[in-house]
C-alpha positions, 0 to 999 in steps of 0.5 A, a space after each residue: 560472626 555478626 558481620 556475616 549475617 547480612 551476607 547470608 540474608 542477601 544470599 537467601 534473597 538471591 536464591 528466592 529471586 532465582 526460584 521465583 523467576 524459574 517458576 514464572 518461566 515454567 508457568 508461561 502459557 504453551 500451546 497444547 501438543 494436540 494442536 499445531 505449534 506456533 512456528 509450524 502453524 505460521 509456516 503452514 498459513 504462509 504456504 496456504 496463502 501462497 497456494 490460494 493466491 496462485 489458485 486465484 491467479 490461475 482462476 482455478 475451479 473450486 475442485 482445483 482450489 481444494 487440490 492446492 489446499 490439500 497439497 499444503 496439508 500434505 507438505 506439512 503432514 497434517 490433516 484438514 481436521 488437524 488444521 481446522 482444530 488448530 485454527 480454531 484454537 488460535 482464533 480463541 487466542 487472537 494475540 498469537 494469531 495476530 502475531 503470526 499474521 504480522 510475521 506472514 505479512 512481512 514474509 509476503 512483502 519480502 517474497 514479492 520484492 524478491 520476485 521483482 514486484 513491479 515498480 509501479 506498486 505503491 510499495 515503492 513509496 517510503 514505508 517510514 518517511 512522511 515527506 515528499 510529493 508521494 508517500 505512504 502515511 499509514 502508521 498503523 499495523 500493516 496487517 490485521 486478522 478479522 473474524 465474524 465474532 465481536 470484538 474481533 470483527 471490527 478494526 477502526 483506524 484514524 490517521 492524524 493530519 499535519 502541515 505536510 498535507 496540502 490542498 488538492 491532495 489525493 489519498 489512496 487506501 490499498 490492501 490485500 484481502 485473504 480469506 480462510 473460510 471453511 464453508 459458506 460465503 466470503 465477505 468483508 467491508 472496508 470504509 474510508 472517510 475523509 473530512 475536509 477543511 470546510 467540514 464536508 465529508 467524502 466516504 468510500 465503501 467497498 465490499 470484499 468478496 474475493 482476494 483481488 488487490 483493493 485500491 480506492 481513492 478520495 481527492 480534495 477537489 475543492 482545494 480546502 485541505 484535509 482535516 481528518 482521515 478515518 475508516 474501518 475494516 469489518 467482517 460481518 457475521 454470516 446470515 446462515 448459522 454456522 459453527 465452522 471457522 471464518 477468517 479474513 486477513 487484511 495485509 499490505 495496508 497502505 495509505 498513499 498521499 499524493 500532492 497535486 502536481 503543477 503543470 509546467 509550461 516549459 518542456 525539456 529539450 529531450 522530452 517527447 510528446 510534450 506541450 511547448 509555448 509558442 507566442 504569436 506575433 502581437 498575440 497571446 501564447 498558445 500551445 501546440 502538441 509536438 510528437 517529435 523531439 521538442 524543437 528548441 527553435 519554438 522555445 527561442 522564438 518568444 521575443 519580438 522586435 519592431 522592424 523599420 516599417 513598425 511591424 512585429 517580427 520574431 527574434 531568433 535568439 540562437 541562429 543555429 537552432 532553426 537549422 538544427 531543428 530542420 535537420 532533426 525533422 529532415 526538412 531540406 535547407 533552402 539554397 540561396 540563389 
C-alpha cells in the first residue's frame, strides 16, 4: 500500500503540469476578430507592395495609384477602412508587424529571382559568405519597419570589420524603400558612415521621398583601411499634425564590400579591346589599345638581342605568330622575289 503512494503523487503532478500547459496555450495572445488576421494581413500587404511597385514602374498618376490599391482591397474583400483599422492595430503590436515584413521581404526576393532578376543586381553576391573580392557583409535584419512615433522611427546599425577588409575597399549600401502613407508627405532618411584607419570619417546621407532602389557608396581612397562601419535609418515625424498611419518598410538591405582590383599588364589572347605591352627597342615599355583580338606577336616581341653591328633588334620567339596575326588582320603576306 505504501509503495503505491509515490506513483499516485507523480500522477497528480503530471496532470497538474498538463493542465498548466493547456492554460498557458489558451492564454496565448490572439488577434481580435475585428481585425484582419495575421496570415491574411501578410498576404494583403505583400500584394499591396507588389501593386504599388507596378504603379511606380508605370509612373502612374495619383488616381491610377488609388485604383491599384483599391484593386488589392477588392481581391481580399476588405474595405479601405478595414485595412486602415487593422494596420493601426499591428502598428501598436510592432513585433507582429516586424515578423510580417521579414516574411514579405523573403517572398519579394524569391519572386524577383523567379522573374529572372538581373545578374547585375547585388543580390548575386553571397548572402552568408564573408569571403571573396566582392561580397555582401550585411549581417543584420534584411528588412525593417519604421513609423514616425519613437522608438519605432529609428534603427541604428554597426558592422564589425575584420581581416577580410583590405585597404582601398569600397562599401556600397543598398536597399528598397516602400511607403504606406494614408495622407501627407513621404519621407525617410538613411545615413551611412565609415571610419578609416587614420580616424577620418566619411558620411553619406540620403533623403527618401519615393520607392526607387537606393544605392550609395564610400571608398577608402587614401588606402588606410576601414576601422568602423555604422549608420541608421530614420522616419521623421511629419510637420503637419496627423492621426493617420505612416509606415516605411526598408527591405532587401545589403552592404557590398568590393576589394580594389589590381590592373594586370598582360591580356589574354582571346580578349577584346584590351591593353598589351610593347617594348620599344632600347626603351621602356609603352601601352597601346587594340580593338581587335590581341596579337600574340606583340606579346612575344619583348626580348632584344644584338646584331653584328651592335644595334638592338626585336627577337621573335615564335616565327608563326606574326603570320597568324597578319592573317587575322587580313594583311597580305609579302612575297619573296
